[in-house]
N, C-alpha and C positions, 0 to 999 in steps of 0.2 A: 197616279195622283188621287183618283177616286177611292182607291183601296185605302190610302192613308187617311183620307177624310172619314171614311166609314169606320176605320179602326179607332180614330180619335174619338168619334161620337160614341162608339160602343164602350170604350174605356171610360169616358166621362160619365156615361149612363151608369156603368157599374159602380163607380165611386159614389155617385149620388144615391144609388140604391143601398150602398153599404152604410150610409149615414142616416138611415131611417131611425127615427126616435122610438118607434114601437118595437124595434128588433131587440131580442135579448142580448145582453152585453157579452155573454159567452160566445154568441154567434158572430158578433162584430169582431171580437178578439180572434176567433178562428180565421176570419177573412184576412185580418191583418197579418197573422202568422203565415198564412198561405201566400200572401203577396211577397213577403220577404223570402220565403223558401224558394219560390219560383224565380225570383230575380232580386239579387242583393241591392240593385239600384232603386228598388221600391221602398227603401228605408224611410224616406221622408213622408211618403204617402201613408205607410203603415203607422208611423208615429202620429201623424195628423189625425188618423182615424181613431187612435186610442186616446188622444188628448181631449176628446169630447166629453168623457165621463171619467175624470181622474179618481174619484172617490170609490168607484166600484171595485170589488174584490177581483172579479174576472179580468177587468182591464188592468189592474195592478199586476196580476199574474202574467198576463200577456206581455206587458212591458218587460217583465223579468226574462221571459223567454227570448224576446227580441234583443235585450241587452246582452244576454249570454251568446246568442248567435252572432251579433256584431263584434263582441269581444273576441270570439274565435277567429273571425275574419280579419280584424285589425286589433291585435293585442297591445295597444298602447297603454302606458302606465296610467295616464289620466282617465282613460276609458274604463280600465279595470277597477280603479278606485271609485269611480262614479257608479259603476254597476254594483260593486260590493255595498256601497252605502244604500242603494235602492233595495238590494236584497235584505239588508239588515232591517230597514224600515218595514218591509212587508212581513218579515219574520216576527218582529215585535207586534205588529198589528194582528197577525194570526194568533200569536200566543195570548194576547189579551182577549181575543174573541173566543178562544176555546177554553172556557172554564168547565173542566170535566164534571165537578160536583160528585165524584165518586160513583158508587154503584147506583145511587138514586138518580144521578144525572144520566147515566147510561140507560136506565129504565125509562126515564122521561123522554129521551131522544127517540127511543123505539116507538113510544106512543105518539110522538110529534109527527110521524109520518102519516097519521090518520087525523089526529085532532088539530094539528097545526103544521101542515105540510111544509110551508116556507121555512119554518124554524129548523126542521130536521134537515132540509136540503142545505140551508146556509151553514149548518154545523159541519156537514161532511164536505161541502165545498171548501170551508176553511181548513179542515184537516188535510185535504188533498193539496191545497195551496201551500200549507206549511211544509209538507213533505217535499213538494216541488222546489220551493225556494231554498230549502236546506240542501237539496241536491245541486241546485244552481250554485250555491256557495262553494261546494266541493268542486264543481266544474271550473269555477274561476281559479281555484288553487291549482288544478291540473293545467290550465292554460298558462299560468305563471311558470310552472315547472318546465313545461315543454318549451317555452320561449326564453329560458335561461335566467329568469328572475331569481334573486337570492331568497331562498325559503329555508328558514331554520328548522331544527329538529322538533322544537316545540310546536311550530305551526304544522309540521307534517303529522305529528301525533294527534293534534287537535282535528286535523282534516280527516284522519282515519276514524276518530270518534264521531265526528259529524256525519261521515258516510254511514257508519253503523246505526246512528240515530235515525237517519233518513230511511234506511232499510227497515228498521223496526216500525216506523210510522206507516210505511207502505203495507207491511204485513198486517198491522192492526186495522188499518182503514179498509184494506181489501177484504179481510175476514168479516168486518161489520157490514160493508155494503153488499157482499155476497150473501150474507144471511138475509138481508132484506130482499135481495134479488130473488132468492129461492121462494119467498112467500108470494111473489107476484108472477114469476115466470117459471115455466117448466125447465127443470134441470135435474139430471140424474143424481141421486144421492152420492154416488161414487165419484162424480165429476167436481173438480174444484175450479174449473174455468168454464164460463158460459160459451155458447155457440151463437153464431150469427146466421139468420135473424132470430131475435128473441120471440118466443111463443108464450102468450099469456096462459097462465095456469087456470084451469077450469075450477071454479069455486064449488065446494061441496054444499049440497042443499042442507038447510037446517033440519028438515023433517027426517032425512036419512041419519043425521047425527043423533037426533032425539030418540029414534026408534032402535038405536043400537043397544043390544042387550048386554048387560054386564052384571056379574054376580057380586063384585066387590064394590062397596060404597065408596071407599077411598079412591079406587081406580076410576070410578065414574066421575067423582069430583075433579080429579086431576085432568081427565080427558076433557071435561067441560071447560075448565079454566084454560087449557091449552088451545082448544078450538076457538074459544072466544077471543083469545089474544091474537091468534093467527088471522081470524076474521077481521079483527080491528085493524090490523096492519094491512090487510088486503083491501080495506076500504079506500086506500090510496088509489086504486084502479079507477073507481068512480069519481075521484076528485082530480083526475087528470095527472096523477103522479107517475104514471108508467114511463113517460118520456124522461122524467127527471131521474128515475131509477136507472134506466139504460144509460143516460148521459154520465151519471156518477160512476157506474160500473165501468164504462169505457174510459173515463178520466183516470181512475186509479189503476186500471189495467196497464196503462203505458209504463208508469214507473215500476210497478210490480213485475210486469213481464220483462222489461229491460234488465232489471236486476237479476232475475232468474236466468235469462239468456246469457248475460255477460259472465255471471259467476260460473255457469256450467261450462263455459269455454276456457276457463282458466287451466293453466298447466297442472297435470296431476301432482307435481311436486309442490305446488302452491296451495292446492285445495285443503290439505290438512291444516296448514297455517291459518288460512282465512276461516276455516271451520271453527278453530279455537276462538276466533273473534266474533263468532255468531253469524257468519255468512254461509248460506247454503242455497244452491240454485238448482233448478230442474229445467233442462233445455226444452222439453216438450211443453211444460207449463208456460214457459216464457213465450214460446212461439204461438201457442194457442191464445194467450192473453193479448199479445200484440195483434194477432189476426182479428180478434174481437174488437179491439180498440180502434183499429184503422177504419172500421166501418161505422164507428160511433159518430154522434153529432157534435161532440165536444171539441174544444180548442186543441186538445191533446191528439186528436186523430191525425193531423198532418205529421206530427212527430213520430207516430207509430210506423210510418212508411220507411 
């Protein structure tokens, strides 16, 4: 009896701690996903935890993860339709938020990691959320097929196109975040996947850069501009951006790593066909990306296990 009283108090304390207003929403979302993965009966508690801040992007993404997991468990038609409607709403929201702005927008986002850190983080959070929800839409279609729902040829072709679009999103976002990660953390130039734990890169001293002797004026100007740009982006270290860079890297590594791993396990007879559609995977890259992601602080970490 005393054991059950202690367990109830401990569980109640845990729920109270999870509802802290000062806690980042991505951390609250991670706890909700963990609750559901550990026990399907925790669905009501997980949903209650996420309903506290409905307008947040991380909370909306967490709801989509939970909707997909519950749809896999109980593939009722009404539940699938409700999940699809929620996915479409998040897809439209992310699409409206991600105004690329061409090459000027890409250059501005790189600068935002030092001049306006929150704006840069929000953009990549939105990009990852869009790739995730696109993949969730494909997941719903797979659930329908497995459970015998009538799916037409047009819907199948659209699903393959959507899957390819999600893969390209993950590739693009992974490359962008990895580029930022390299400027902050040590990573071998030949490695395309980070290792855990991340090790901060040691910044070069300004005096060493200024005393470097060069004979070509044009080369000297190019080196100065490159060094200044890298230093500008490395300013995010002093602005507390290091944790956000790791979190973003871990978040995008789940989808990117899962794609690489699944594609690499395809039958040799299927690989040429999917290669024509733009799908190519590397097993080692997938495993290394998932190994990094499962140690990360983001909501995606439970899904990497």
